[in-house]
ROVEX-371874 format. One record per atom (N, C-alpha, C): x, y, z; atom name; residue number from 1. Coordinates in Angstrom, 1 decimal. Example, Ala and Ser with C-alpha at 12.3 -4.5 7.8 and 13.67 -1.06 7.14 Angstrom:
2
<pt px="13.2" py="-5.7" pz="7.8" atom="N" nr="1"/>
<pt px="12.3" py="-4.5" pz="7.8" atom="CA" nr="1"/>
<pt px="13.2" py="-3.3" pz="7.8" atom="C" nr="1"/>
<pt px="12.8" py="-2.2" pz="7.1" atom="N" nr="2"/>
<pt px="13.7" py="-1.1" pz="7.1" atom="CA" nr="2"/>
<pt px="12.9" py="0.0" pz="7.9" atom="C" nr="2"/>
//
This chain:
62
<pt px="-19.6" py="-46.2" pz="56.9" atom="N" nr="1"/>
<pt px="-18.9" py="-47.0" pz="56.5" atom="CA" nr="1"/>
<pt px="-18.0" py="-45.9" pz="55.9" atom="C" nr="1"/>
<pt px="-16.9" py="-46.4" pz="55.7" atom="N" nr="2"/>
<pt px="-15.8" py="-45.9" pz="54.8" atom="CA" nr="2"/>
<pt px="-15.8" py="-45.7" pz="53.5" atom="C" nr="2"/>
<pt px="-15.2" py="-44.5" pz="52.8" atom="N" nr="3"/>
<pt px="-15.4" py="-44.5" pz="51.2" atom="CA" nr="3"/>
<pt px="-14.7" py="-45.8" pz="50.7" atom="C" nr="3"/>
<pt px="-13.4" py="-46.0" pz="51.1" atom="N" nr="4"/>
<pt px="-12.8" py="-47.3" pz="50.2" atom="CA" nr="4"/>
<pt px="-13.7" py="-48.4" pz="50.5" atom="C" nr="4"/>
<pt px="-13.8" py="-48.4" pz="51.6" atom="N" nr="5"/>
<pt px="-15.3" py="-49.8" pz="52.1" atom="CA" nr="5"/>
<pt px="-16.7" py="-50.3" pz="51.5" atom="C" nr="5"/>
<pt px="-16.8" py="-48.7" pz="51.5" atom="N" nr="6"/>
<pt px="-18.3" py="-48.8" pz="50.8" atom="CA" nr="6"/>
<pt px="-18.2" py="-49.0" pz="49.1" atom="C" nr="6"/>
<pt px="-17.2" py="-48.3" pz="48.4" atom="N" nr="7"/>
<pt px="-17.0" py="-48.6" pz="47.0" atom="CA" nr="7"/>
<pt px="-17.0" py="-50.0" pz="46.9" atom="C" nr="7"/>
<pt px="-15.9" py="-50.5" pz="47.8" atom="N" nr="8"/>
<pt px="-16.0" py="-52.1" pz="47.6" atom="CA" nr="8"/>
<pt px="-17.1" py="-53.1" pz="47.6" atom="C" nr="8"/>
<pt px="-18.1" py="-52.7" pz="48.7" atom="N" nr="9"/>
<pt px="-19.4" py="-53.5" pz="49.0" atom="CA" nr="9"/>
<pt px="-19.9" py="-53.1" pz="47.5" atom="C" nr="9"/>
<pt px="-20.2" py="-52.1" pz="46.9" atom="N" nr="10"/>
<pt px="-20.9" py="-51.6" pz="45.8" atom="CA" nr="10"/>
<pt px="-20.6" py="-52.4" pz="44.9" atom="C" nr="10"/>
<pt px="-18.9" py="-52.2" pz="44.5" atom="N" nr="11"/>
<pt px="-18.4" py="-53.1" pz="43.4" atom="CA" nr="11"/>
<pt px="-18.9" py="-54.4" pz="43.2" atom="C" nr="11"/>
<pt px="-18.8" py="-54.9" pz="44.7" atom="N" nr="12"/>
<pt px="-19.0" py="-56.4" pz="44.6" atom="CA" nr="12"/>
<pt px="-20.3" py="-56.9" pz="44.6" atom="C" nr="12"/>
<pt px="-21.3" py="-56.0" pz="44.9" atom="N" nr="13"/>
<pt px="-22.7" py="-56.3" pz="45.2" atom="CA" nr="13"/>
<pt px="-23.0" py="-56.1" pz="43.5" atom="C" nr="13"/>
<pt px="-22.5" py="-55.8" pz="42.8" atom="N" nr="14"/>
<pt px="-22.8" py="-55.2" pz="41.2" atom="CA" nr="14"/>
<pt px="-22.4" py="-56.4" pz="40.2" atom="C" nr="14"/>
<pt px="-21.2" py="-56.8" pz="41.2" atom="N" nr="15"/>
<pt px="-20.3" py="-58.2" pz="40.1" atom="CA" nr="15"/>
<pt px="-21.5" py="-59.3" pz="40.2" atom="C" nr="15"/>
<pt px="-21.9" py="-59.3" pz="41.8" atom="N" nr="16"/>
<pt px="-22.5" py="-60.6" pz="42.2" atom="CA" nr="16"/>
<pt px="-23.8" py="-60.4" pz="41.4" atom="C" nr="16"/>
<pt px="-24.2" py="-59.1" pz="41.2" atom="N" nr="17"/>
<pt px="-25.6" py="-59.2" pz="40.5" atom="CA" nr="17"/>
<pt px="-25.3" py="-59.7" pz="39.4" atom="C" nr="17"/>
<pt px="-24.3" py="-59.4" pz="38.6" atom="N" nr="18"/>
<pt px="-24.2" py="-59.8" pz="37.2" atom="CA" nr="18"/>
<pt px="-24.2" py="-61.4" pz="36.8" atom="C" nr="18"/>
<pt px="-23.5" py="-61.7" pz="38.1" atom="N" nr="19"/>
<pt px="-23.2" py="-63.1" pz="37.9" atom="CA" nr="19"/>
<pt px="-24.5" py="-64.1" pz="38.0" atom="C" nr="19"/>
<pt px="-25.1" py="-63.7" pz="39.3" atom="N" nr="20"/>
<pt px="-26.3" py="-64.5" pz="39.7" atom="CA" nr="20"/>
<pt px="-27.9" py="-64.1" pz="39.3" atom="C" nr="20"/>
<pt px="-27.7" py="-62.7" pz="38.4" atom="N" nr="21"/>
<pt px="-29.1" py="-62.5" pz="37.9" atom="CA" nr="21"/>
<pt px="-30.2" py="-62.3" pz="38.8" atom="C" nr="21"/>
<pt px="-30.3" py="-61.8" pz="40.2" atom="N" nr="22"/>
<pt px="-31.2" py="-62.1" pz="40.7" atom="CA" nr="22"/>
<pt px="-32.6" py="-61.7" pz="40.4" atom="C" nr="22"/>
<pt px="-33.7" py="-62.4" pz="40.3" atom="N" nr="23"/>
<pt px="-35.2" py="-62.1" pz="40.0" atom="CA" nr="23"/>
<pt px="-35.4" py="-61.1" pz="41.0" atom="C" nr="23"/>
<pt px="-35.6" py="-61.0" pz="42.3" atom="N" nr="24"/>
<pt px="-35.7" py="-60.6" pz="43.4" atom="CA" nr="24"/>
<pt px="-34.6" py="-59.3" pz="43.8" atom="C" nr="24"/>
<pt px="-34.5" py="-58.2" pz="43.5" atom="N" nr="25"/>
<pt px="-33.4" py="-57.5" pz="43.9" atom="CA" nr="25"/>
<pt px="-33.3" py="-57.5" pz="45.7" atom="C" nr="25"/>
<pt px="-34.4" py="-57.0" pz="46.2" atom="N" nr="26"/>
<pt px="-34.7" py="-56.6" pz="47.6" atom="CA" nr="26"/>
<pt px="-33.9" py="-58.1" pz="48.5" atom="C" nr="26"/>
<pt px="-34.7" py="-59.1" pz="48.0" atom="N" nr="27"/>
<pt px="-34.3" py="-60.2" pz="49.0" atom="CA" nr="27"/>
<pt px="-32.8" py="-60.7" pz="48.3" atom="C" nr="27"/>
<pt px="-32.2" py="-60.5" pz="47.4" atom="N" nr="28"/>
<pt px="-30.8" py="-60.8" pz="47.0" atom="CA" nr="28"/>
<pt px="-29.8" py="-59.9" pz="47.8" atom="C" nr="28"/>
<pt px="-30.4" py="-58.6" pz="48.0" atom="N" nr="29"/>
<pt px="-29.5" py="-57.6" pz="49.0" atom="CA" nr="29"/>
<pt px="-29.6" py="-58.0" pz="50.4" atom="C" nr="29"/>
<pt px="-31.0" py="-58.4" pz="50.9" atom="N" nr="30"/>
<pt px="-31.1" py="-58.9" pz="52.1" atom="CA" nr="30"/>
<pt px="-30.3" py="-60.0" pz="52.5" atom="C" nr="30"/>
<pt px="-30.1" py="-60.9" pz="51.6" atom="N" nr="31"/>
<pt px="-29.4" py="-62.0" pz="52.1" atom="CA" nr="31"/>
<pt px="-28.2" py="-61.7" pz="51.8" atom="C" nr="31"/>
<pt px="-27.4" py="-60.9" pz="51.1" atom="N" nr="32"/>
<pt px="-26.1" py="-60.7" pz="51.0" atom="CA" nr="32"/>
<pt px="-25.7" py="-59.7" pz="52.1" atom="C" nr="32"/>
<pt px="-26.2" py="-59.0" pz="52.9" atom="N" nr="33"/>
<pt px="-26.2" py="-57.9" pz="53.7" atom="CA" nr="33"/>
<pt px="-26.2" py="-58.8" pz="54.9" atom="C" nr="33"/>
<pt px="-27.1" py="-59.7" pz="55.2" atom="N" nr="34"/>
<pt px="-26.8" py="-60.9" pz="56.4" atom="CA" nr="34"/>
<pt px="-25.9" py="-61.7" pz="56.1" atom="C" nr="34"/>
<pt px="-25.3" py="-62.3" pz="55.0" atom="N" nr="35"/>
<pt px="-24.4" py="-63.3" pz="55.1" atom="CA" nr="35"/>
<pt px="-22.9" py="-62.6" pz="55.1" atom="C" nr="35"/>
<pt px="-22.7" py="-61.4" pz="54.6" atom="N" nr="36"/>
<pt px="-21.5" py="-60.8" pz="54.9" atom="CA" nr="36"/>
<pt px="-21.7" py="-59.6" pz="55.9" atom="C" nr="36"/>
<pt px="-22.5" py="-59.7" pz="56.6" atom="N" nr="37"/>
<pt px="-22.6" py="-58.5" pz="58.1" atom="CA" nr="37"/>
<pt px="-22.4" py="-57.5" pz="57.4" atom="C" nr="37"/>
<pt px="-22.8" py="-56.5" pz="56.5" atom="N" nr="38"/>
<pt px="-22.9" py="-55.2" pz="56.1" atom="CA" nr="38"/>
<pt px="-23.6" py="-54.6" pz="57.1" atom="C" nr="38"/>
<pt px="-23.3" py="-53.5" pz="57.7" atom="N" nr="39"/>
<pt px="-24.0" py="-52.8" pz="58.6" atom="CA" nr="39"/>
<pt px="-25.5" py="-52.5" pz="58.1" atom="C" nr="39"/>
<pt px="-26.5" py="-52.1" pz="58.8" atom="N" nr="40"/>
<pt px="-28.1" py="-52.0" pz="58.5" atom="CA" nr="40"/>
<pt px="-28.0" py="-50.7" pz="58.1" atom="C" nr="40"/>
<pt px="-29.0" py="-49.9" pz="57.4" atom="N" nr="41"/>
<pt px="-28.9" py="-49.0" pz="56.5" atom="CA" nr="41"/>
<pt px="-28.4" py="-48.5" pz="55.1" atom="C" nr="41"/>
<pt px="-27.9" py="-49.9" pz="54.6" atom="N" nr="42"/>
<pt px="-26.8" py="-49.7" pz="53.1" atom="CA" nr="42"/>
<pt px="-28.0" py="-50.3" pz="52.3" atom="C" nr="42"/>
<pt px="-28.9" py="-51.0" pz="52.8" atom="N" nr="43"/>
<pt px="-30.0" py="-52.2" pz="52.1" atom="CA" nr="43"/>
<pt px="-30.9" py="-51.2" pz="50.9" atom="C" nr="43"/>
<pt px="-31.4" py="-50.1" pz="51.2" atom="N" nr="44"/>
<pt px="-32.0" py="-49.6" pz="49.9" atom="CA" nr="44"/>
<pt px="-30.9" py="-49.2" pz="48.7" atom="C" nr="44"/>
<pt px="-29.7" py="-48.7" pz="49.4" atom="N" nr="45"/>
<pt px="-28.5" py="-48.2" pz="48.2" atom="CA" nr="45"/>
<pt px="-28.5" py="-49.2" pz="47.9" atom="C" nr="45"/>
<pt px="-27.9" py="-50.2" pz="48.1" atom="N" nr="46"/>
<pt px="-27.5" py="-51.3" pz="47.6" atom="CA" nr="46"/>
<pt px="-28.3" py="-52.0" pz="46.3" atom="C" nr="46"/>
<pt px="-29.9" py="-52.0" pz="47.0" atom="N" nr="47"/>
<pt px="-31.1" py="-52.4" pz="46.1" atom="CA" nr="47"/>
<pt px="-31.3" py="-51.7" pz="45.1" atom="C" nr="47"/>
<pt px="-31.0" py="-50.2" pz="45.1" atom="N" nr="48"/>
<pt px="-31.0" py="-49.5" pz="43.9" atom="CA" nr="48"/>
<pt px="-29.6" py="-49.7" pz="42.7" atom="C" nr="48"/>
<pt px="-28.3" py="-50.2" pz="43.5" atom="N" nr="49"/>
<pt px="-27.7" py="-50.5" pz="42.7" atom="CA" nr="49"/>
<pt px="-28.0" py="-51.8" pz="42.0" atom="C" nr="49"/>
<pt px="-28.3" py="-53.0" pz="42.5" atom="N" nr="50"/>
<pt px="-28.9" py="-54.4" pz="41.8" atom="CA" nr="50"/>
<pt px="-29.8" py="-54.1" pz="40.9" atom="C" nr="50"/>
<pt px="-30.8" py="-53.1" pz="41.1" atom="N" nr="51"/>
<pt px="-32.1" py="-53.2" pz="40.2" atom="CA" nr="51"/>
<pt px="-31.6" py="-52.2" pz="38.9" atom="C" nr="51"/>
<pt px="-30.5" py="-51.4" pz="39.0" atom="N" nr="52"/>
<pt px="-29.8" py="-50.6" pz="37.9" atom="CA" nr="52"/>
<pt px="-29.0" py="-51.4" pz="37.0" atom="C" nr="52"/>
<pt px="-28.4" py="-52.3" pz="37.5" atom="N" nr="53"/>
<pt px="-27.3" py="-53.5" pz="37.3" atom="CA" nr="53"/>
<pt px="-28.3" py="-54.5" pz="36.3" atom="C" nr="53"/>
<pt px="-29.4" py="-54.7" pz="36.9" atom="N" nr="54"/>
<pt px="-30.3" py="-55.7" pz="36.1" atom="CA" nr="54"/>
<pt px="-31.0" py="-55.0" pz="35.1" atom="C" nr="54"/>
<pt px="-31.0" py="-53.5" pz="35.1" atom="N" nr="55"/>
<pt px="-31.9" py="-52.8" pz="34.0" atom="CA" nr="55"/>
<pt px="-30.7" py="-52.6" pz="32.6" atom="C" nr="55"/>
<pt px="-29.6" py="-52.4" pz="33.2" atom="N" nr="56"/>
<pt px="-28.5" py="-52.7" pz="32.1" atom="CA" nr="56"/>
<pt px="-28.0" py="-53.7" pz="31.1" atom="C" nr="56"/>
<pt px="-28.2" py="-54.7" pz="32.0" atom="N" nr="57"/>
<pt px="-28.1" py="-56.0" pz="31.4" atom="CA" nr="57"/>
<pt px="-29.3" py="-56.4" pz="30.4" atom="C" nr="57"/>
<pt px="-30.5" py="-56.2" pz="31.0" atom="N" nr="58"/>
<pt px="-32.0" py="-56.2" pz="30.2" atom="CA" nr="58"/>
<pt px="-32.8" py="-57.2" pz="30.6" atom="C" nr="58"/>
<pt px="-32.4" py="-57.3" pz="32.3" atom="N" nr="59"/>
<pt px="-33.3" py="-58.1" pz="32.7" atom="CA" nr="59"/>
<pt px="-34.5" py="-57.5" pz="33.0" atom="C" nr="59"/>
<pt px="-35.8" py="-58.0" pz="33.0" atom="N" nr="60"/>
<pt px="-36.6" py="-57.2" pz="33.6" atom="CA" nr="60"/>
<pt px="-36.7" py="-57.4" pz="35.4" atom="C" nr="60"/>
<pt px="-37.0" py="-56.4" pz="36.1" atom="N" nr="61"/>
<pt px="-36.8" py="-56.3" pz="37.8" atom="CA" nr="61"/>
<pt px="-38.6" py="-56.0" pz="38.0" atom="C" nr="61"/>
<pt px="-38.9" py="-56.5" pz="38.6" atom="N" nr="62"/>
<pt px="-40.3" py="-57.0" pz="39.2" atom="CA" nr="62"/>
<pt px="-40.2" py="-55.9" pz="40.4" atom="C" nr="62"/>
//
């Protein structure tokens, strides 16, 4: 994935996490990847981003 595209995806995932505040980051990212047809291999990175964003917001992450 190109750097510009990668940054756009990361920012989008972070914004979606702020809006929806998922209780299960892994499932949230899996659904996001499937819905927006993001190439495989990015799930772990995106999951960490969501977990970090939830930690910043003070929500507990299981």
